[in-house]
All heavy atoms as TSV, in Angstrom:
chain	resi	resn	atom	element	x	y	z
A	1	MET	N	N	-19.141	18.305	20.784
A	1	MET	CA	C	-18.653	17.049	20.147
A	1	MET	C	C	-17.130	17.034	20.249
A	1	MET	O	O	-16.484	18.026	20.068
A	1	MET	CB	C	-19.066	17.068	18.622
A	1	MET	CG	C	-18.757	15.825	17.966
A	1	MET	SD	S	-19.355	15.741	16.290
A	1	MET	CE	C	-21.085	15.318	16.584
A	2	ASP	N	N	-16.612	15.841	20.680
A	2	ASP	CA	C	-15.193	15.685	20.849
A	2	ASP	C	C	-14.450	15.241	19.632
A	2	ASP	O	O	-14.519	14.055	19.326
A	2	ASP	CB	C	-14.958	14.696	22.031
A	2	ASP	CG	C	-13.519	14.540	22.346
A	2	ASP	OD1	O	-12.763	15.581	22.245
A	2	ASP	OD2	O	-13.095	13.393	22.739
A	3	ILE	N	N	-13.836	16.205	18.909
A	3	ILE	CA	C	-13.134	15.848	17.726
A	3	ILE	C	C	-11.628	16.149	17.971
A	3	ILE	O	O	-11.315	17.278	18.467
A	3	ILE	CB	C	-13.548	16.808	16.442
A	3	ILE	CG1	C	-15.099	16.621	16.310
A	3	ILE	CG2	C	-12.785	16.384	15.297
A	3	ILE	CD1	C	-15.576	15.280	15.929
A	4	ARG	N	N	-10.815	15.185	17.632
A	4	ARG	CA	C	-9.353	15.370	17.937
A	4	ARG	C	C	-8.561	15.217	16.646
A	4	ARG	O	O	-9.059	14.856	15.627
A	4	ARG	CB	C	-8.865	14.351	18.896
A	4	ARG	CG	C	-9.634	14.320	20.209
A	4	ARG	CD	C	-9.111	13.201	21.132
A	4	ARG	NE	N	-9.961	13.068	22.273
A	4	ARG	CZ	C	-9.959	11.993	23.005
A	4	ARG	NH1	N	-9.224	10.962	22.770
A	4	ARG	NH2	N	-10.751	11.935	24.022
A	5	LEU	N	N	-7.271	15.637	16.710
A	5	LEU	CA	C	-6.406	15.533	15.574
A	5	LEU	C	C	-6.307	14.063	15.176
A	5	LEU	O	O	-6.319	13.120	15.998
A	5	LEU	CB	C	-4.991	16.012	15.914
A	5	LEU	CG	C	-4.849	17.513	16.144
A	5	LEU	CD1	C	-3.448	17.888	16.480
A	5	LEU	CD2	C	-5.298	18.299	14.897
A	6	ASN	N	N	-6.198	13.809	13.874
A	6	ASN	CA	C	-6.029	12.434	13.261
A	6	ASN	C	C	-7.261	11.568	13.395
A	6	ASN	O	O	-7.206	10.418	13.089
A	6	ASN	CB	C	-4.857	11.705	13.884
A	6	ASN	CG	C	-3.555	12.493	13.465
A	6	ASN	OD1	O	-3.425	12.993	12.383
A	6	ASN	ND2	N	-2.604	12.666	14.379
A	7	ASP	N	N	-8.416	12.177	13.874
A	7	ASP	CA	C	-9.706	11.407	13.806
A	7	ASP	C	C	-10.120	11.404	12.286
A	7	ASP	O	O	-9.767	12.201	11.538
A	7	ASP	CB	C	-10.775	12.111	14.551
A	7	ASP	CG	C	-10.641	11.948	16.050
A	7	ASP	OD1	O	-9.814	11.155	16.505
A	7	ASP	OD2	O	-11.471	12.622	16.846
A	8	ILE	N	N	-10.854	10.369	11.982
A	8	ILE	CA	C	-11.470	10.234	10.654
A	8	ILE	C	C	-12.931	10.460	10.807
A	8	ILE	O	O	-13.637	9.868	11.605
A	8	ILE	CB	C	-11.154	8.917	10.044
A	8	ILE	CG1	C	-9.625	8.741	9.825
A	8	ILE	CG2	C	-11.938	8.713	8.671
A	8	ILE	CD1	C	-9.223	7.372	9.322
A	9	LEU	N	N	-13.467	11.466	10.024
A	9	LEU	CA	C	-14.875	11.834	10.094
A	9	LEU	C	C	-15.622	11.251	8.970
A	9	LEU	O	O	-15.203	11.383	7.831
A	9	LEU	CB	C	-15.077	13.361	10.142
A	9	LEU	CG	C	-14.231	14.109	11.148
A	9	LEU	CD1	C	-14.560	15.625	10.918
A	9	LEU	CD2	C	-14.666	13.710	12.473
A	10	LEU	N	N	-16.648	10.502	9.199
A	10	LEU	CA	C	-17.561	10.058	8.211
A	10	LEU	C	C	-18.655	10.984	8.011
A	10	LEU	O	O	-19.479	11.155	8.962
A	10	LEU	CB	C	-17.982	8.613	8.567
A	10	LEU	CG	C	-18.883	7.879	7.557
A	10	LEU	CD1	C	-18.081	7.579	6.323
A	10	LEU	CD2	C	-19.467	6.639	8.142
A	11	MET	N	N	-18.794	11.664	6.840
A	11	MET	CA	C	-19.746	12.666	6.634
A	11	MET	C	C	-20.991	12.180	6.009
A	11	MET	O	O	-21.015	11.028	5.412
A	11	MET	CB	C	-19.144	13.786	5.739
A	11	MET	CG	C	-17.857	14.347	6.280
A	11	MET	SD	S	-18.186	15.150	7.888
A	11	MET	CE	C	-17.574	16.795	7.561
A	12	LYS	N	N	-22.086	12.883	6.106
A	12	LYS	CA	C	-23.362	12.570	5.501
A	12	LYS	C	C	-23.325	12.653	3.987
A	12	LYS	O	O	-23.856	11.825	3.278
A	12	LYS	CB	C	-24.460	13.438	6.075
A	12	LYS	CG	C	-24.801	13.274	7.542
A	12	LYS	CD	C	-25.864	14.210	7.999
A	12	LYS	CE	C	-26.091	14.071	9.427
A	12	LYS	NZ	N	-27.056	15.015	9.989
A	13	LYS	N	N	-22.677	13.665	3.443
A	13	LYS	CA	C	-22.558	13.859	2.061
A	13	LYS	C	C	-21.171	13.481	1.543
A	13	LYS	O	O	-20.158	13.753	2.230
A	13	LYS	CB	C	-22.854	15.273	1.635
A	13	LYS	CG	C	-24.295	15.720	1.855
A	13	LYS	CD	C	-24.549	17.088	1.413
A	13	LYS	CE	C	-25.996	17.449	1.490
A	13	LYS	NZ	N	-26.265	18.789	1.003
A	14	ALA	N	N	-21.101	13.025	0.335
A	14	ALA	CA	C	-19.806	12.585	-0.250
A	14	ALA	C	C	-19.130	13.834	-0.874
A	14	ALA	O	O	-19.784	14.718	-1.445
A	14	ALA	CB	C	-19.949	11.469	-1.192
A	15	HIS	N	N	-17.847	13.816	-0.897
A	15	HIS	CA	C	-17.003	14.762	-1.711
A	15	HIS	C	C	-17.307	14.469	-3.106
A	15	HIS	O	O	-17.601	13.330	-3.480
A	15	HIS	CB	C	-15.563	14.620	-1.252
A	15	HIS	CG	C	-14.640	15.703	-1.762
A	15	HIS	ND1	N	-13.683	15.383	-2.804
A	15	HIS	CD2	C	-14.512	16.976	-1.577
A	15	HIS	CE1	C	-13.063	16.406	-3.024
A	15	HIS	NE2	N	-13.582	17.449	-2.297
A	16	PRO	N	N	-17.035	15.430	-4.058
A	16	PRO	CA	C	-17.277	15.117	-5.502
A	16	PRO	C	C	-16.430	13.947	-6.005
A	16	PRO	O	O	-16.827	13.265	-6.996
A	16	PRO	CB	C	-16.848	16.487	-6.141
A	16	PRO	CG	C	-17.186	17.561	-5.189
A	16	PRO	CD	C	-16.823	16.826	-3.784
A	17	CYS	N	N	-15.378	13.586	-5.317
A	17	CYS	CA	C	-14.563	12.403	-5.748
A	17	CYS	C	C	-15.234	11.167	-5.354
A	17	CYS	O	O	-14.875	10.024	-5.759
A	17	CYS	CB	C	-13.096	12.492	-5.227
A	17	CYS	SG	S	-13.020	12.161	-3.420
A	18	GLY	N	N	-16.305	11.233	-4.531
A	18	GLY	CA	C	-16.964	10.035	-4.086
A	18	GLY	C	C	-16.679	9.592	-2.676
A	18	GLY	O	O	-17.358	8.638	-2.174
A	19	GLU	N	N	-15.704	10.135	-2.070
A	19	GLU	CA	C	-15.252	9.655	-0.723
A	19	GLU	C	C	-16.073	10.405	0.346
A	19	GLU	O	O	-16.324	11.608	0.236
A	19	GLU	CB	C	-13.785	9.925	-0.463
A	19	GLU	CG	C	-13.189	9.502	0.821
A	19	GLU	CD	C	-13.281	7.989	0.982
A	19	GLU	OE1	O	-12.874	7.227	0.110
A	19	GLU	OE2	O	-13.807	7.517	1.946
A	20	LYS	N	N	-16.363	9.687	1.477
A	20	LYS	CA	C	-17.148	10.359	2.570
A	20	LYS	C	C	-16.279	10.496	3.857
A	20	LYS	O	O	-16.674	11.049	4.827
A	20	LYS	CB	C	-18.403	9.473	2.947
A	20	LYS	CG	C	-19.477	9.586	1.997
A	20	LYS	CD	C	-20.721	8.854	2.513
A	20	LYS	CE	C	-21.836	8.983	1.539
A	20	LYS	NZ	N	-23.061	8.385	2.066
A	21	GLN	N	N	-15.020	9.971	3.760
A	21	GLN	CA	C	-14.147	10.097	4.994
A	21	GLN	C	C	-13.149	11.167	4.803
A	21	GLN	O	O	-12.535	11.415	3.750
A	21	GLN	CB	C	-13.476	8.767	5.134
A	21	GLN	CG	C	-14.380	7.613	5.439
A	21	GLN	CD	C	-13.540	6.312	5.795
A	21	GLN	OE1	O	-12.410	6.218	5.624
A	21	GLN	NE2	N	-14.321	5.354	6.310
A	22	TRP	N	N	-13.021	11.924	5.925
A	22	TRP	CA	C	-12.076	13.043	5.975
A	22	TRP	C	C	-11.187	12.937	7.232
A	22	TRP	O	O	-11.630	12.504	8.300
A	22	TRP	CB	C	-12.864	14.398	6.098
A	22	TRP	CG	C	-13.688	14.694	4.964
A	22	TRP	CD1	C	-14.877	14.168	4.619
A	22	TRP	CD2	C	-13.380	15.559	3.900
A	22	TRP	NE1	N	-15.345	14.738	3.434
A	22	TRP	CE2	C	-14.451	15.599	2.975
A	22	TRP	CE3	C	-12.272	16.405	3.622
A	22	TRP	CZ2	C	-14.439	16.415	1.858
A	22	TRP	CZ3	C	-12.271	17.151	2.488
A	22	TRP	CH2	C	-13.337	17.151	1.607
A	23	LEU	N	N	-9.876	13.307	7.138
A	23	LEU	CA	C	-8.943	13.274	8.194
A	23	LEU	C	C	-8.802	14.650	8.783
A	23	LEU	O	O	-8.811	15.581	8.053
A	23	LEU	CB	C	-7.534	12.847	7.584
A	23	LEU	CG	C	-6.365	12.858	8.607
A	23	LEU	CD1	C	-6.638	11.731	9.711
A	23	LEU	CD2	C	-5.049	12.661	7.878
A	24	VAL	N	N	-8.913	14.708	10.135
A	24	VAL	CA	C	-8.790	16.011	10.823
A	24	VAL	C	C	-7.373	16.366	10.975
A	24	VAL	O	O	-6.519	15.690	11.593
A	24	VAL	CB	C	-9.535	15.876	12.242
A	24	VAL	CG1	C	-9.329	17.230	12.951
A	24	VAL	CG2	C	-10.917	15.535	12.109
A	25	LEU	N	N	-7.025	17.578	10.476
A	25	LEU	CA	C	-5.608	18.043	10.491
A	25	LEU	C	C	-5.491	19.176	11.539
A	25	LEU	O	O	-4.417	19.413	12.030
A	25	LEU	CB	C	-5.196	18.574	9.085
A	25	LEU	CG	C	-5.220	17.530	7.984
A	25	LEU	CD1	C	-4.786	18.256	6.654
A	25	LEU	CD2	C	-4.191	16.429	8.241
A	26	ARG	N	N	-6.599	19.929	11.839
A	26	ARG	CA	C	-6.589	21.051	12.739
A	26	ARG	C	C	-7.893	21.125	13.369
A	26	ARG	O	O	-8.926	21.042	12.702
A	26	ARG	CB	C	-6.245	22.320	11.948
A	26	ARG	CG	C	-6.183	23.587	12.777
A	26	ARG	CD	C	-5.950	24.816	11.878
A	26	ARG	NE	N	-5.983	26.048	12.689
A	26	ARG	CZ	C	-7.127	26.740	12.969
A	26	ARG	NH1	N	-8.283	26.301	12.557
A	26	ARG	NH2	N	-7.104	27.819	13.644
A	27	THR	N	N	-7.980	21.499	14.635
A	27	THR	CA	C	-9.201	21.785	15.253
A	27	THR	C	C	-9.261	23.112	15.859
A	27	THR	O	O	-8.185	23.782	15.993
A	27	THR	CB	C	-9.515	20.760	16.407
A	27	THR	OG1	O	-8.447	20.800	17.430
A	27	THR	CG2	C	-9.605	19.305	15.870
A	28	GLY	N	N	-10.373	23.593	16.381
A	28	GLY	CA	C	-10.498	24.986	16.948
A	28	GLY	C	C	-11.931	25.464	16.485
A	28	GLY	O	O	-12.793	24.757	16.452
A	29	ALA	N	N	-11.934	26.782	16.229
A	29	ALA	CA	C	-13.185	27.378	15.711
A	29	ALA	C	C	-13.438	26.829	14.312
A	29	ALA	O	O	-14.608	26.768	13.909
A	29	ALA	CB	C	-13.072	28.917	15.719
A	30	ASP	N	N	-12.376	26.442	13.606
A	30	ASP	CA	C	-12.509	25.931	12.223
A	30	ASP	C	C	-11.815	24.538	12.306
A	30	ASP	O	O	-10.870	24.283	13.139
A	30	ASP	CB	C	-11.696	26.734	11.241
A	30	ASP	CG	C	-12.363	28.114	11.164
A	30	ASP	OD1	O	-13.570	28.209	11.082
A	30	ASP	OD2	O	-11.599	29.066	10.852
A	31	PHE	N	N	-12.222	23.676	11.337
A	31	PHE	CA	C	-11.523	22.360	11.161
A	31	PHE	C	C	-10.788	22.407	9.812
A	31	PHE	O	O	-11.320	22.993	8.904
A	31	PHE	CB	C	-12.523	21.210	11.118
A	31	PHE	CG	C	-13.179	20.798	12.252
A	31	PHE	CD1	C	-14.519	20.395	12.411
A	31	PHE	CD2	C	-12.537	20.840	13.571
A	31	PHE	CE1	C	-15.110	19.993	13.508
A	31	PHE	CE2	C	-13.088	20.444	14.714
A	31	PHE	CZ	C	-14.456	20.066	14.682
A	32	ARG	N	N	-9.557	21.896	9.791
A	32	ARG	CA	C	-8.862	21.661	8.508
A	32	ARG	C	C	-8.995	20.177	8.287
A	32	ARG	O	O	-8.583	19.431	9.101
A	32	ARG	CB	C	-7.424	22.108	8.605
A	32	ARG	CG	C	-6.732	21.947	7.192
A	32	ARG	CD	C	-5.349	22.431	7.179
A	32	ARG	NE	N	-4.863	23.447	6.318
A	32	ARG	CZ	C	-5.356	24.046	5.334
A	32	ARG	NH1	N	-6.624	23.795	5.022
A	32	ARG	NH2	N	-4.774	24.962	4.579
A	33	LEU	N	N	-9.633	19.831	7.125
A	33	LEU	CA	C	-9.981	18.473	6.860
A	33	LEU	C	C	-9.208	18.035	5.512
A	33	LEU	O	O	-9.115	18.923	4.632
A	33	LEU	CB	C	-11.381	18.251	6.681
A	33	LEU	CG	C	-12.300	18.613	7.885
A	33	LEU	CD1	C	-13.745	18.467	7.534
A	33	LEU	CD2	C	-11.947	17.759	9.092
A	34	ARG	N	N	-8.822	16.816	5.435
A	34	ARG	CA	C	-8.167	16.281	4.168
A	34	ARG	C	C	-9.098	15.191	3.642
A	34	ARG	O	O	-9.283	14.169	4.472
A	34	ARG	CB	C	-6.766	15.832	4.356
A	34	ARG	CG	C	-6.210	15.185	3.119
A	34	ARG	CD	C	-4.816	14.679	3.273
A	34	ARG	NE	N	-3.887	15.768	3.523
A	34	ARG	CZ	C	-2.847	15.649	4.384
A	34	ARG	NH1	N	-2.547	14.519	4.951
A	34	ARG	NH2	N	-2.062	16.721	4.645
A	35	CYS	N	N	-9.479	15.188	2.429
A	35	CYS	CA	C	-10.302	14.129	1.902
A	35	CYS	C	C	-9.369	12.887	1.682
A	35	CYS	O	O	-8.309	12.976	1.277
A	35	CYS	CB	C	-10.850	14.508	0.527
A	35	CYS	SG	S	-11.739	13.215	-0.342
A	36	LEU	N	N	-9.892	11.704	2.200
A	36	LEU	CA	C	-9.063	10.503	2.111
A	36	LEU	C	C	-9.158	9.858	0.717
A	36	LEU	O	O	-8.471	8.882	0.489
A	36	LEU	CB	C	-9.527	9.491	3.211
A	36	LEU	CG	C	-9.115	9.951	4.660
A	36	LEU	CD1	C	-9.676	8.883	5.663
A	36	LEU	CD2	C	-7.669	10.185	4.816
A	37	GLY	N	N	-9.980	10.402	-0.138
A	37	GLY	CA	C	-10.026	9.903	-1.472
A	37	GLY	C	C	-9.022	10.569	-2.480
A	37	GLY	O	O	-8.232	9.957	-3.039
A	38	CYS	N	N	-9.148	11.940	-2.531
A	38	CYS	CA	C	-8.329	12.633	-3.490
A	38	CYS	C	C	-7.176	13.549	-2.801
A	38	CYS	O	O	-6.360	14.065	-3.513
A	38	CYS	CB	C	-9.188	13.545	-4.390
A	38	CYS	SG	S	-10.008	14.866	-3.406
A	39	GLY	N	N	-7.233	13.665	-1.505
A	39	GLY	CA	C	-6.263	14.482	-0.790
A	39	GLY	C	C	-6.517	15.943	-0.763
A	39	GLY	O	O	-5.700	16.764	-0.215
A	40	HIS	N	N	-7.714	16.467	-1.268
A	40	HIS	CA	C	-8.039	17.836	-1.182
A	40	HIS	C	C	-8.215	18.260	0.266
A	40	HIS	O	O	-8.861	17.613	1.118
A	40	HIS	CB	C	-9.298	18.068	-1.962
A	40	HIS	CG	C	-9.704	19.476	-2.108
A	40	HIS	ND1	N	-9.144	20.401	-2.954
A	40	HIS	CD2	C	-10.725	20.167	-1.460
A	40	HIS	CE1	C	-9.697	21.533	-2.803
A	40	HIS	NE2	N	-10.678	21.426	-1.890
A	41	GLU	N	N	-7.719	19.467	0.613
A	41	GLU	CA	C	-7.763	20.006	1.948
A	41	GLU	C	C	-8.719	21.213	1.947
A	41	GLU	O	O	-8.687	22.088	1.032
A	41	GLU	CB	C	-6.407	20.437	2.504
A	41	GLU	CG	C	-5.513	19.280	2.749
A	41	GLU	CD	C	-4.185	19.643	3.448
A	41	GLU	OE1	O	-4.038	20.760	3.913
A	41	GLU	OE2	O	-3.292	18.728	3.443
A	42	ILE	N	N	-9.514	21.302	3.014
A	42	ILE	CA	C	-10.462	22.461	3.152
A	42	ILE	C	C	-10.465	22.881	4.545
A	42	ILE	O	O	-10.116	22.212	5.444
A	42	ILE	CB	C	-11.909	22.013	2.683
A	42	ILE	CG1	C	-12.406	20.884	3.604
A	42	ILE	CG2	C	-12.023	21.664	1.297
A	42	ILE	CD1	C	-13.872	20.573	3.451
A	43	MET	N	N	-10.885	24.140	4.787
A	43	MET	CA	C	-11.146	24.705	6.082
A	43	MET	C	C	-12.699	24.844	6.187
A	43	MET	O	O	-13.252	25.462	5.293
A	43	MET	CB	C	-10.479	26.045	6.248
A	43	MET	CG	C	-8.925	25.980	6.371
A	43	MET	SD	S	-8.386	25.443	7.986
A	43	MET	CE	C	-8.628	26.790	9.040
A	44	VAL	N	N	-13.281	24.336	7.288
A	44	VAL	CA	C	-14.727	24.423	7.419
A	44	VAL	C	C	-14.984	24.941	8.853
A	44	VAL	O	O	-14.344	24.476	9.831
A	44	VAL	CB	C	-15.275	23.050	7.365
A	44	VAL	CG1	C	-16.787	23.008	7.457
A	44	VAL	CG2	C	-14.930	22.388	6.029
A	45	PRO	N	N	-15.874	25.840	9.029
A	45	PRO	CA	C	-16.270	26.318	10.391
A	45	PRO	C	C	-16.801	25.151	11.165
A	45	PRO	O	O	-17.461	24.216	10.646
A	45	PRO	CB	C	-17.420	27.291	10.197
A	45	PRO	CG	C	-17.228	27.767	8.760
A	45	PRO	CD	C	-16.615	26.576	8.005
A	46	ARG	N	N	-16.490	25.094	12.505
A	46	ARG	CA	C	-16.877	24.020	13.316
A	46	ARG	C	C	-18.292	23.614	13.311
A	46	ARG	O	O	-18.700	22.478	13.178
A	46	ARG	CB	C	-16.411	24.311	14.825
A	46	ARG	CG	C	-16.863	23.202	15.798
A	46	ARG	CD	C	-16.356	23.554	17.215
A	46	ARG	NE	N	-14.992	23.223	17.431
A	46	ARG	CZ	C	-14.590	22.067	17.893
A	46	ARG	NH1	N	-15.448	21.043	18.154
A	46	ARG	NH2	N	-13.273	21.827	18.129
A	47	PHE	N	N	-19.178	24.702	13.415
A	47	PHE	CA	C	-20.631	24.398	13.533
A	47	PHE	C	C	-21.127	23.788	12.252
A	47	PHE	O	O	-22.000	22.922	12.280
A	47	PHE	CB	C	-21.365	25.678	13.822
A	47	PHE	CG	C	-21.493	26.642	12.661
A	47	PHE	CD1	C	-22.581	26.648	11.799
A	47	PHE	CD2	C	-20.521	27.600	12.483
A	47	PHE	CE1	C	-22.626	27.508	10.771
A	47	PHE	CE2	C	-20.603	28.557	11.484
A	47	PHE	CZ	C	-21.653	28.453	10.566
A	48	LYS	N	N	-20.582	24.118	11.052
A	48	LYS	CA	C	-21.031	23.542	9.767
A	48	LYS	C	C	-20.523	22.133	9.609
A	48	LYS	O	O	-21.209	21.266	9.088
A	48	LYS	CB	C	-20.404	24.393	8.634
A	48	LYS	CG	C	-21.134	24.306	7.443
A	48	LYS	CD	C	-20.645	25.417	6.457
A	48	LYS	CE	C	-21.556	25.492	5.215
A	48	LYS	NZ	N	-21.105	26.499	4.273
A	49	ALA	N	N	-19.296	21.881	10.106
A	49	ALA	CA	C	-18.799	20.477	9.945
A	49	ALA	C	C	-19.532	19.511	10.899
A	49	ALA	O	O	-19.812	18.431	10.561
A	49	ALA	CB	C	-17.307	20.504	10.304
A	50	GLU	N	N	-19.795	19.995	12.170
A	50	GLU	CA	C	-20.377	19.115	13.185
A	50	GLU	C	C	-21.771	18.701	12.817
A	50	GLU	O	O	-22.246	17.573	13.112
A	50	GLU	CB	C	-20.474	19.808	14.546
A	50	GLU	CG	C	-19.093	19.874	15.250
A	50	GLU	CD	C	-19.089	20.438	16.610
A	50	GLU	OE1	O	-20.090	21.138	16.943
A	50	GLU	OE2	O	-18.042	20.255	17.321
A	51	LYS	N	N	-22.518	19.518	12.041
A	51	LYS	CA	C	-23.873	19.134	11.694
A	51	LYS	C	C	-23.872	18.097	10.554
A	51	LYS	O	O	-24.899	17.469	10.270
A	51	LYS	CB	C	-24.840	20.294	11.406
A	51	LYS	CG	C	-24.510	20.990	10.105
A	51	LYS	CD	C	-25.554	22.073	9.951
A	51	LYS	CE	C	-25.479	22.688	8.525
A	51	LYS	NZ	N	-26.442	23.654	8.249
A	52	ASN	N	N	-22.687	18.010	9.838
A	52	ASN	CA	C	-22.643	17.083	8.746
A	52	ASN	C	C	-21.892	15.781	9.093
A	52	ASN	O	O	-21.737	14.932	8.212
A	52	ASN	CB	C	-21.929	17.785	7.549
A	52	ASN	CG	C	-22.818	18.790	6.878
A	52	ASN	OD1	O	-23.991	18.603	6.645
A	52	ASN	ND2	N	-22.235	19.973	6.557
A	53	ILE	N	N	-21.438	15.650	10.223
A	53	ILE	CA	C	-20.765	14.403	10.672
A	53	ILE	C	C	-21.765	13.290	11.046
A	53	ILE	O	O	-22.688	13.473	11.828
A	53	ILE	CB	C	-19.882	14.610	12.009
A	53	ILE	CG1	C	-18.735	15.657	11.575
A	53	ILE	CG2	C	-19.234	13.342	12.491
A	53	ILE	CD1	C	-17.983	16.212	12.774
A	54	ARG	N	N	-21.476	12.076	10.438
A	54	ARG	CA	C	-22.307	10.896	10.704
A	54	ARG	C	C	-21.684	10.127	11.806
A	54	ARG	O	O	-22.329	9.519	12.690
A	54	ARG	CB	C	-22.520	10.119	9.471
A	54	ARG	CG	C	-23.345	8.895	9.750
A	54	ARG	CD	C	-23.879	8.319	8.476
A	54	ARG	NE	N	-24.883	9.211	7.944
A	54	ARG	CZ	C	-25.425	9.056	6.739
A	54	ARG	NH1	N	-24.892	8.256	5.881
A	54	ARG	NH2	N	-26.376	9.869	6.341
A	55	ASN	N	N	-20.348	9.960	11.751
A	55	ASN	CA	C	-19.579	9.045	12.726
A	55	ASN	C	C	-18.156	9.606	12.782
A	55	ASN	O	O	-17.613	10.130	11.842
A	55	ASN	CB	C	-19.617	7.687	12.202
A	55	ASN	CG	C	-19.171	6.673	13.241
A	55	ASN	OD1	O	-19.058	7.042	14.390
A	55	ASN	ND2	N	-19.030	5.433	12.843
A	56	VAL	N	N	-17.546	9.337	14.005
A	56	VAL	CA	C	-16.182	9.672	14.263
A	56	VAL	C	C	-15.402	8.317	14.461
A	56	VAL	O	O	-15.793	7.547	15.344
A	56	VAL	CB	C	-15.983	10.553	15.450
A	56	VAL	CG1	C	-14.535	10.881	15.739
A	56	VAL	CG2	C	-16.733	11.823	15.343
A	57	ILE	N	N	-14.387	8.134	13.682
A	57	ILE	CA	C	-13.524	6.924	13.744
A	57	ILE	C	C	-12.188	7.409	14.459
A	57	ILE	O	O	-11.524	8.211	13.844
A	57	ILE	CB	C	-13.272	6.314	12.384
A	57	ILE	CG1	C	-14.618	5.972	11.698
A	57	ILE	CG2	C	-12.406	5.031	12.549
A	57	ILE	CD1	C	-14.538	5.647	10.257
A	58	ARG	N	N	-11.907	6.883	15.583
A	58	ARG	CA	C	-10.824	7.313	16.323
A	58	ARG	C	C	-9.842	6.100	16.477
A	58	ARG	O	O	-10.264	5.077	16.946
A	58	ARG	CB	C	-11.169	7.859	17.731
A	58	ARG	CG	C	-9.998	8.258	18.582
A	58	ARG	CD	C	-10.460	9.158	19.732
A	58	ARG	NE	N	-11.106	10.400	19.229
A	58	ARG	CZ	C	-12.154	10.876	19.735
A	58	ARG	NH1	N	-12.785	10.381	20.704
A	58	ARG	NH2	N	-12.545	12.032	19.349
A	59	LYS	N	N	-8.563	6.330	16.091
A	59	LYS	CA	C	-7.565	5.330	16.341
A	59	LYS	C	C	-7.039	5.587	17.684
A	59	LYS	O	O	-6.354	6.515	17.876
A	59	LYS	CB	C	-6.493	5.388	15.244
A	59	LYS	CG	C	-6.979	5.115	13.845
A	59	LYS	CD	C	-5.964	5.252	12.833
A	59	LYS	CE	C	-6.509	4.983	11.509
A	59	LYS	NZ	N	-5.568	5.341	10.430
A	60	GLU	N	N	-7.295	4.705	18.573
A	60	GLU	CA	C	-6.712	4.856	19.978
A	60	GLU	C	C	-5.282	4.657	20.000
A	60	GLU	O	O	-4.715	3.712	19.416
A	60	GLU	CB	C	-7.445	3.812	20.932
A	60	GLU	CG	C	-8.848	4.000	21.102
A	60	GLU	CD	C	-9.292	5.286	21.703
A	60	GLU	OE1	O	-8.427	5.827	22.541
A	60	GLU	OE2	O	-10.300	5.794	21.347
A	61	THR	N	N	-4.619	5.521	20.723
A	61	THR	CA	C	-3.087	5.459	20.704
A	61	THR	C	C	-2.709	4.776	22.059
A	61	THR	O	O	-3.311	5.073	23.102
A	61	THR	CB	C	-2.517	6.911	20.712
A	61	THR	OG1	O	-3.047	7.622	21.753
A	61	THR	CG2	C	-2.760	7.526	19.338
A	62	SER	N	N	-1.809	3.886	22.000
A	62	SER	CA	C	-1.359	3.172	23.194
A	62	SER	C	C	-0.269	3.996	23.933
A	62	SER	O	O	0.523	4.629	23.223
A	62	SER	CB	C	-0.869	1.811	22.934
A	62	SER	OG	O	0.255	1.840	22.029
A	63	THR	N	N	-0.272	4.007	25.258
A	63	THR	CA	C	0.673	4.780	25.960
A	63	THR	C	C	1.786	3.761	26.680
A	63	THR	O	O	1.815	3.802	27.917
A	63	THR	CB	C	0.014	5.642	26.983
A	63	THR	OG1	O	-0.769	4.880	27.835
A	63	THR	CG2	C	-0.712	6.737	26.291
A	64	ASP	N	N	2.329	2.954	25.905
A	64	ASP	CA	C	3.272	1.948	26.418
A	64	ASP	C	C	4.567	2.522	26.705
A	64	ASP	O	O	5.199	3.262	25.974
A	64	ASP	CB	C	3.456	0.721	25.462
A	64	ASP	CG	C	2.179	-0.053	25.411
A	64	ASP	OD1	O	1.036	0.481	25.769
A	64	ASP	OD2	O	2.225	-1.217	25.057
């Protein structure tokens, strides 16, 4: 799965604050994610995060 920095991940389960969207801060063997509802940051192993992702929202950057 192609996950990049600053992608927004829509997860299957909501965070306890009620938000399902997470911002990707770091990729690799682990993901560092920030909840877009409360700002809580977590480190999650890649395989665990990938099975809980419902959708990837990517803001395309223009190269003007």
